[in-house]
N, C-alpha and C positions, 0 to 999 in steps of 0.2 A: 504493500500500500504506500509506503514511504520510499520514494526513489532516491532521496537525498536526506542526509542527516539534519539539514536545516529545517525541513518541513515539520517534524514533530516538535521541534523547539519553538517555532513560531506559532504552531497550533496551541501549544501550552500557554503561550503569551495571550492569545485570544481567549482561551478558556479562563485564565486568571483575571483578565480584564472584565469578562462577563460575570464571573463570580464576584468580583469586587463591586460591580453595580448592584447585584442582587443580595449579597450577603448582609448588607446593612439595612435592607428594607424591614425585616422583622423587628429590629430594635429602634428604628427611627422614632416611632411615636413615644416610646418611653424616654429616649434620650432628649428629644425636643421638649417634652413637657418638663423634664428636670432642668435643662439648661435655661429655658425661657420662662419657667414658672407659669405655664399656660395650661388651659383646659384642653381636652382631646380635640374639640372642634377646631380651635385655633392651631393646634399642633398639626392637624391634618392639612390645613391650608398651607402652612409653612413647609411641611414635608413635600407637597406638590411643587412648590417653588424651588426646593432643593433639587428635585429631579430635573426641572427645567434648566437650572443653572449648570448642571452637569452636561446636558445635551447642548446647551448654548456654547459652552466652552469647547466641546468637541467640534462644533460647527466651525469655530475659528481655527482650531489647531489642526484639523484633519488635512487641509491642503498644504499647510506649512510643513508639517512632518513629512508629507509625501514629497514635496519639492526638495526638502533637505535630503531625503533618501536618494533622490535622483542626482543630487550634487555630490554628496559625501559617501553614499553607499547605504545599504539597508542596516548593516550591523551596528554602527554607532548610534543611529536613531533609535533602534529597538532597545539597545542596552540603556541609553540615557532615559528613555521613556519608562522602562520597567524599574530602574533604580530610583527615579524621582517618584514614581508611583508608590514604591515601598516606603520611602521617607514620608511622603505626604499622608499616607494612611496611618502611620505611626503618630504623626502630629495630630491628626483628627481624633485619634484615640484619647488624646489628652486635652481636647478642645475645652477651654474654660467658659465659652459663651457661644451663642448661636452664630455670631458673626464669624468666629473661627471655623465653625462647622460649614458655613456657606463658602468661606474662602477655601477650605480644604476640598470641598466637593468640586469647586470650580477648577482648582489646580489638578485634581484627579481627572477631570474631563480634558484639560489641556494636555496633560502628559500621558494619560492612559489611553489615548486614541491610537491603539496599535493595530487595529484591523486593517487600516490602509497600508502601512509598511509590511504587515504580514501578507496581505494580498499581493503586494509587489514582489515579495520573495517567491510566492507561488508562481506568479507570472514569469519571473526570471528562470525558473527551473522546469517549466513545463512547455510542451509544444502548444501552439495556438489551438489545435483541435482537441487537446486534452485538458484545457484550462477550466472549462465549465465543470467537469467532474472533479478536478482538483479543488476548485472553489467550494464544492460541496463539502469538503473536509472542514473548511472554515465555518460553514453553516452548522456542521455537526458539533464543532467545538463550542459554538455559540449556544446551540441547543442543550449541550451538556452543562454549560455554565448556568443556563436558565433553570435547570433542574437542581444543580448542586448549590448554587448561591443561596437561595432562600432556605434550603435545608440546613446548610452549614450555619447560616445566620441564626436560625432558630435554635440549633443545638448550642452554639457558642454563646448565644445571648442568655442562656440559663445561668452562665457564670458572671454575667454583667453586661450592660448595654454597650460597653466600650470594647469588649473582647472581640467581636467580629471584625472590628477595624484592625486589631493586632494580627488576627489570622490572615486577613487580606494582605497586610504589610509583609508578613513572613513569606507568603506564597510568591508575591511579586519579587521580593528580595532574592529568594532561592532561584527564581527563573532568570533574574539578571545575572547572578553568579554563573549559572549554567551557560548563558550566552557568552560571557567573557571568555570562558575556556573552550567551549565547544561549537559556537555558532560561526560558520565561515561567512565570508562576504560573497554575495551572489551576483552583485553587479560589477562587472569588470570596469577598470578606469576608462577604457575607450567607449563604454556605453553611457557615461555620465554627461550631464549638461550643466551649464551655469545656473546658479540660483538667482531668480528674479522675483522681487516682491509682487510684481504684477501677475505672475503665474501662481503665487501662493494664496489664491482665493478660489472660491468655488467656480466662478466663471473662468478664471485663468486656468484652472486645472482642466476644464472641459474644452478649452480653446482648440487643442489638437483634434478633438472629436468633431467639432463644428467644421473645421477645415477639411476633415476627411469626408464629410457628407454623410447623410442618412442616420446620423446619431441622435438628432433631436427627439424623434419619436421614442427611441429606446430610453433616453434620459427621462422623458415625461412619464412613460409607463413605469419605470423603476420608482420614480418619486411617488406616483399615485399608489402603487402597491405598498410602499413603505408607510405612507400615511394611513392607509386602510388597515394594514397589519398591526399597527400599534394599538388597536382596540383591545387586544388580549391583555397586555400588562396594564393598560390604562383603566379599564372599567370592569374587567372580568369579575373581580371580587364583589363590587357593588351590585352588578347585574345578577350574579348568582345568589346573593343575599335577598334581593328583591324578588327574583323569580321563584327560587326554591327554598329560601330560608336557610341556606347552607351555613354551617359553622366554618371557622377558620381552618379546621382540620379537613373538612370536605373540600373547601376551596383549594387547599394545598395539594390534595390528591389529584384534583382535576388539572391543575397547572402542571403537575409532574407528568401526568398523562400527555398533555400537550407537548411539553418539551421532549419527552421520550419518543413519541411518535415522529416528531420532526427530525430527531436525530436518526431514527431508523431509516427514514426516507433519504436523508442526506448520505448516510453511509451505505445503505443497502440497495437503493434504487436509482440514485441520481446518475451514476455512470451508465447503467444499463439503459435507462429511459432516454438519456441524451444520445447515446450511441444508436438507438433504434429510431428515434423521432427527429433528432437534430435539436439544436438549441432553441430555435424560434418556436417550433411546435411544442417543445417541452415547457417553455415559458407559458405558452397559451394554455396548456393542460393544467399547469399549476395554478394559474390565475383563475381559470374556470372552476376548478374544484374548490379553491379557497372562497370564491364568491358564493358558490352554492351552499357551502357549509355555513358561512356567516348568515346568509339569508334564512337557512333552516333554524339557526340558533334564535333568530328574532321571533320565531313562532313556535319553538319547542315547548312541550307541555310536561315532559317527564324527565327526571334527572338522568336515567340511563341513556337517553337520546344524546346527551352531551358527549358521552364517550363514543357512541356508535357513529355519530355524524363526523367526528374528527378522524375516523378511519379514512374518510374521503378528504376531509379538509387538510389533513397532514400533507397531501400532495402539493399544497401551495409552497412547500419548502423547495420544490423544483425551480421556482421562479428566480430566486436570487442567483444561484450558480449559473443558470442558463443566460440570464440577462448580463451578468457580470462577465461571463465568458465571451459573449458577443462584443461587449464594449471594449474589453481588453484587447481584442483582435483588431480594433480600429485605430490603435496607436502603436508606435514603435517602442522598443525596449527602453529608450531614454525617457519616456513619459509615463511609464507604468506607475511609478510612485505618485506622480501628480494625479493621474487618473484615479487611483485607489483612494488617495486622500480626498479628492473632490467628491467621489461617490460617498465616502464616509461622512463628509461635511453635509452633503445633500440629505443623507439619512438622518443626520442630527437635526436638520430643519424639520424633517418629518416627525422626529421624536419630540419636537417642541409643538408643532402644529397638531399632530395626531391626537395627543391626549386632551388638548383643549377642545377639539371638535367632538371627540368621543364623549368626554364628560358632559359638555353642554347638551349634546343631543340626547344622552341618557336622561339627564335631569328634565329636559323639556318633554321628552316622551313619557317619562314616568308621571309627570305632573298632569298629563292628559290621559293617563290610564294605559299607556303602551310603553313598557320598559325595554322593548327591543329595537328602538329607533337607532341607537348607536350601531347595531349590527347591520341594519338596513343601509345606513350611510356607508359603512365600511365595505359591504358587498357591492354597492354602486361604484365605489372607487376602484375596486379590483376589476369589476366588469368594464369600466372605462379604460383601464390599462390594457385589458384583453382586446377591446375594440381598436385601440390605437395600434397595437401590434398586428392585428388581423388586417387592418385597412391601410396602414401607413408604412409598415415594415415589410417589404417584399421578400418572398422566399429566396430570391437571388442574393440577398444580403450576405449569406454564408459564402457564396462564390466570390462576392465582392471583397470580403475581409480576407479570404484566403489568398487573393491576388495581391494584397498590400505588401 
């Protein structure tokens, strides 16, 4: 599965980054109420802004880290990110006030945006035709982190609300040490390009794609899919409580099922499906199944249906590696870091916009007797992404990118 020793190391970095995002979620209410001397309602509001600050910081840092990787190589960027990540989480563990906690989460977003550099390493080491399947490994690492993060946070939180931060710090520090001794550089000097601030933005990162042509529909579809997919971490717990009266334990089981099934698809099916259907049709299959599942959730009436419907909905995990594989083949090796950083920053925008849309639509729908509105909106976004690919991305795009 791993054709180069750098691949498992960078996948571990993505896993730890995702764990770091989720490991603190179970203890945030307790920590915020203690630091801010607040009630639970105010703590919930502040906790939401903490998540937004993390995503906003990743929006800024993603293209910068990607462009730095194109200039200096992937290795120093990844090592610096994970080392700073480790120090920052240790500082957050000792945060004396809410402002320190906000600062720490912002720095974690700035330095912990490793998905872009990790994706660039994958692109460096794989042939264009194999990249979509390889990017599926990053999706699997993300899915595993989505499972392990909240679980570890819940266990470590029994020892105190600051302990999960220390666990995340230790994991990041260990990964940084492994990188120092074992991670080789995957971008040769002749493949590097100068660093320019104009390129270290979302639009700057995507400039090579726009000049290559045919990329705009793919970028739009990717963004719509990301905004719609954020409905799961954004409102799942609130919706499940409203619809079924689930406890935190039942909500945790359902989210574990979601993460597990997505990891199964990424590891077990992505390569086979893309080899059989191609990247374009695999992306369309994933988006179609995801939209159908979300729409079904809006009208489901029995708890067992949540698990059954996601047997189909989990195929939405095909969309990310398929779209990323196509996009990565539209630029040369000197711009892979910038591309992955730009995609990461675009996804961070989705992580800011998506929760706001999901939360507001859930609240509006519930106030009018229909608590499934957030899922209807998310399904519409995925359907729109599918329509864009079906009508604006020709099947010949694969031949086009292979000729570049």
